[in-house]
C-alpha positions in Angstrom: -22.9 -44.9 17.9 -21.8 -46.4 21.2 -20.6 -50.0 21.3 -22.5 -52.2 23.8 -20.6 -54.9 25.5 -22.6 -57.9 26.5 -21.3 -60.5 29.0 -21.0 -64.0 27.7 -19.8 -67.3 29.0 -16.1 -67.0 27.9 -15.3 -70.7 28.1 -18.2 -71.7 25.9 -17.5 -68.9 23.5 -13.8 -68.8 23.3 -12.8 -72.4 23.8 -15.8 -74.5 22.7 -16.8 -72.1 20.0 -13.2 -71.7 18.7 -12.8 -75.5 18.6 -16.0 -75.9 16.5 -14.9 -73.1 14.2 -11.4 -74.6 13.6 -12.9 -78.1 13.0 -15.4 -76.6 10.5 -12.6 -74.6 8.8 -10.4 -77.7 8.5 -13.4 -79.7 7.1 -14.1 -77.0 4.5 -10.5 -76.6 3.4 -10.1 -73.1 4.7 -6.6 -71.8 3.8 -6.2 -69.1 6.5 -7.9 -68.9 9.9 -7.5 -65.5 11.7 -8.1 -65.5 15.4 -8.4 -62.0 17.1 -6.9 -62.1 20.6 -5.3 -59.7 23.1 -1.8 -58.3 23.4 -0.1 -59.5 26.6 -2.3 -62.5 27.4 0.8 -64.7 27.7 2.5 -62.4 30.1 -0.2 -61.9 32.8 -2.2 -64.5 34.7 -5.6 -62.9 34.4 -8.3 -65.7 34.3 -9.9 -64.5 31.1 -6.5 -64.3 29.4 -5.9 -67.9 30.3 -9.1 -68.8 28.3 -7.9 -66.7 25.3 -4.5 -68.5 25.5 -6.3 -71.9 25.4 -8.3 -70.8 22.4 -5.1 -69.7 20.7 -3.6 -73.1 21.4 -6.7 -74.7 19.7 -6.2 -72.5 16.6 -2.4 -73.2 16.4 -2.9 -77.0 16.7 -6.1 -77.1 14.6 -4.5 -78.2 11.3 -5.5 -75.0 9.5 -2.9 -72.3 8.5 -3.5 -69.4 10.9 -2.7 -66.0 12.2 -3.1 -65.0 15.8 -3.9 -61.3 15.6 -3.4 -59.8 19.1 -4.8 -56.3 19.5 -4.5 -53.8 22.4 -7.6 -52.5 24.1 -10.3 -50.9 21.9 -11.4 -47.4 22.6 -15.0 -48.6 23.0 -14.0 -51.1 25.7 -12.3 -48.3 27.7 -15.3 -46.1 27.3 -17.7 -48.9 28.5 -15.4 -49.6 31.4 -15.3 -46.0 32.5 -19.1 -45.6 32.1 -19.5 -48.6 34.3 -17.1 -47.1 36.9 -19.1 -43.9 37.0 -22.2 -45.8 38.1 -20.5 -46.7 41.3 -20.8 -44.5 44.4 -17.0 -44.1 44.3 -15.6 -44.3 40.8 -12.4 -46.2 40.6 -9.9 -47.4 37.9 -6.4 -48.7 37.9 -4.7 -45.3 37.2 -1.1 -46.6 37.1 -1.4 -49.3 34.5 0.0 -48.8 31.0 -2.5 -48.9 28.2 -2.1 -48.5 24.4 -5.7 -48.1 23.1 -6.4 -48.9 19.5 -9.3 -47.8 17.4 -11.3 -50.6 15.7 -10.9 -48.8 12.4 -7.1 -48.9 12.8 -7.3 -52.6 13.8 -9.4 -53.3 10.8 -6.9 -51.6 8.5 -4.3 -54.1 9.8 -6.6 -57.2 10.0 -7.9 -57.1 6.4 -4.5 -57.4 4.8 -3.5 -60.0 7.4 -6.6 -62.1 6.5 -6.1 -61.7 2.8 -2.3 -62.4 3.0 -0.3 -65.5 3.8 -0.9 -67.1 7.2 1.7 -66.1 9.8 1.3 -69.4 11.6 2.1 -67.3 14.6 1.4 -64.0 16.4 1.0 -60.6 14.8 0.4 -57.7 17.2 -1.8 -54.6 16.6 -1.4 -51.5 18.7 -2.6 -48.0 19.0 -0.4 -45.0 18.3 0.3 -44.1 21.9 1.1 -45.7 25.3 -0.5 -43.9 28.2 -1.7 -44.6 31.8 -5.1 -45.6 33.0 -5.2 -42.4 35.0 -4.5 -40.3 31.8 -7.2 -42.2 30.0 -9.7 -41.6 32.8 -8.8 -37.9 33.2 -9.2 -37.2 29.4 -12.5 -39.1 29.4 -13.8 -36.9 32.3 -12.5 -33.7 30.7 -14.1 -34.5 27.4 -17.5 -34.7 29.2 -16.9 -31.6 31.2 -17.2 -33.6 34.4 -15.7 -32.5 37.7 -16.1 -36.0 39.2 -12.9 -37.8 40.1 -12.0 -41.3 39.4 -9.9 -42.7 42.3 -7.1 -45.1 42.0 -7.9 -48.8 42.4 -4.6 -50.5 43.0 -4.1 -53.9 41.5 -1.9 -55.8 43.9 0.7 -58.5 43.3 2.2 -60.0 40.2 -0.7 -59.0 37.9 -0.6 -55.4 39.1 3.2 -55.2 38.6 2.8 -56.7 35.1 0.1 -54.2 34.1 2.1 -51.3 35.4 5.1 -52.6 33.4 3.1 -52.4 30.2 2.4 -56.1 29.3 -0.8 -54.9 27.6 1.3 -52.8 25.2 3.2 -53.7 22.0 6.0 -52.2 20.0 3.5 -52.0 17.1 2.1 -48.5 16.8 0.5 -48.7 13.5 -2.7 -47.1 14.7 -3.3 -43.5 13.9 -6.4 -42.6 16.0 -5.5 -41.5 19.5 -7.7 -41.7 22.6 -8.1 -37.9 22.5 -9.2 -38.0 18.9 -11.7 -40.8 19.6 -13.1 -38.7 22.5 -13.3 -35.7 20.3 -15.3 -37.7 17.7 -17.6 -39.5 20.1 -18.4 -37.2 23.0 -22.0 -36.1 22.7 -23.1 -39.4 21.2 -25.3 -40.5 24.0 -22.8 -39.4 26.7 
């Protein structure tokens, strides 16, 4: 089954929605609030990351014991991004960025004990088993589909580009076990 990503208003969802959830959790005496976020959002000034950081601040200051669970990019997100790129006349991706994809099953294996355990009252990072490049991700994706089409490099300039190349979206945590190639092997043919 292929995940479908819908676009949503991030401020209304991540900030207003998180504020309402934290207020409700506090009112109901919740003993542990787990907020799923993204590795590296505090190290790169991407606009959506700023919204996620603001939501984390709401959780941390909400008066409920909490854990901020920051995960690296899910395989399904990378797949959806590459599918979208292939719809363009010239398919492009940032080939030189460092990525550490994690499978949702691996993330769940880390999240459940976190949620059932004591609040960290801080950040816990969840990462996939390998760090690779955007180019290697794209090339493996094309190869798995038997495609001869090329995905060209889309350079990301400036401070954000340098940060992404330096690996700000990666973590020292490599608790995941399902690699990108294994995910491709399991999912190619499912509506590809």
